[in-house]
C-alpha positions as CSV (number, residue, x, y, z in Angstrom):
1,X,53.4,-60.3,39.1
2,X,51.0,-61.5,41.7
3,X,51.0,-59.7,45.0
4,X,51.8,-61.6,48.2
5,X,48.2,-61.3,49.4
6,X,46.9,-63.4,46.6
7,X,49.0,-66.5,47.2
8,X,47.8,-69.3,49.4
9,X,50.9,-71.0,50.7
10,X,49.0,-73.5,52.9
11,X,45.9,-75.0,51.3
12,X,43.0,-75.7,53.6
13,X,44.0,-72.9,56.0
14,X,40.4,-71.6,56.3
15,X,39.4,-74.5,58.5
16,X,41.0,-72.7,61.3
17,X,38.8,-69.6,60.7
18,X,35.1,-70.0,61.6
19,X,33.2,-68.1,59.0
20,X,29.6,-68.9,59.6
21,X,28.7,-66.0,61.9
22,X,27.9,-63.5,59.1
23,X,25.2,-65.3,57.2
24,X,21.7,-63.9,56.7
25,X,20.0,-67.3,56.2
26,X,20.6,-70.6,57.8
27,X,19.9,-73.9,55.9
28,X,18.0,-76.4,57.9
29,X,18.3,-80.1,56.8
30,X,15.3,-82.4,57.4
31,X,16.9,-85.8,57.7
32,X,13.5,-87.5,57.2
33,X,13.2,-86.0,53.7
34,X,16.9,-86.6,52.9
35,X,17.6,-89.5,50.5
36,X,21.4,-89.2,51.1
37,X,22.1,-88.5,47.4
38,X,25.2,-86.4,48.5
39,X,24.3,-83.5,46.2
40,X,24.4,-81.0,49.0
41,X,27.7,-82.3,50.1
42,X,29.2,-82.1,46.6
43,X,27.9,-78.6,45.9
44,X,28.7,-76.9,49.2
45,X,31.6,-74.5,48.4
46,X,32.7,-74.3,52.0
47,X,32.7,-78.1,52.8
48,X,30.3,-77.3,55.7
49,X,28.1,-80.4,55.0
50,X,29.4,-83.7,56.4
51,X,28.2,-87.2,57.0
52,X,27.9,-88.2,60.7
53,X,28.6,-91.6,62.3
54,X,25.0,-92.7,61.5
55,X,25.4,-91.9,57.8
56,X,23.2,-88.8,58.1
57,X,24.2,-85.5,56.6
58,X,24.7,-82.6,58.9
59,X,25.6,-78.9,58.5
60,X,28.6,-77.4,60.4
61,X,27.3,-73.9,61.1
62,X,30.7,-72.7,62.2
63,X,31.7,-72.8,58.5
64,X,28.4,-72.4,56.7
65,X,28.1,-69.0,55.1
66,X,24.4,-69.3,54.2
67,X,24.8,-69.3,50.4
68,X,21.9,-71.8,50.2
69,X,23.4,-73.6,47.2
70,X,22.6,-76.8,49.1
71,X,19.0,-75.9,49.3
72,X,18.7,-75.0,45.6
73,X,20.4,-78.2,44.5
74,X,18.5,-80.6,46.8
75,X,16.2,-82.8,44.7
76,X,13.8,-83.6,47.6
77,X,13.7,-80.1,49.1
78,X,15.1,-81.5,52.3
79,X,17.0,-78.3,53.0
80,X,15.0,-75.2,53.8
81,X,16.1,-71.8,54.9
82,X,15.3,-69.7,57.9
83,X,16.4,-66.1,58.6
84,X,19.4,-66.1,60.9
85,X,18.8,-64.6,64.3
86,X,21.6,-62.7,65.9
């Protein structure tokens, strides 16, 4: 039997909870190096990368946990990391 704490009754409920304030590193996206391949968008486990009205990709730091998967997967190294300052 699964305990009640392991069941998500309402999918997508984490969008109400900002989770980006506990990361160690912050990904920085250089839009000049970005070729808009969408790999960062696809691989981001938190859905923190989005396309803005000008079709440029951006990072929503309210939800970015700093896993840096986006940086590791970027074929043009358009995403770098910096240590998060508190």
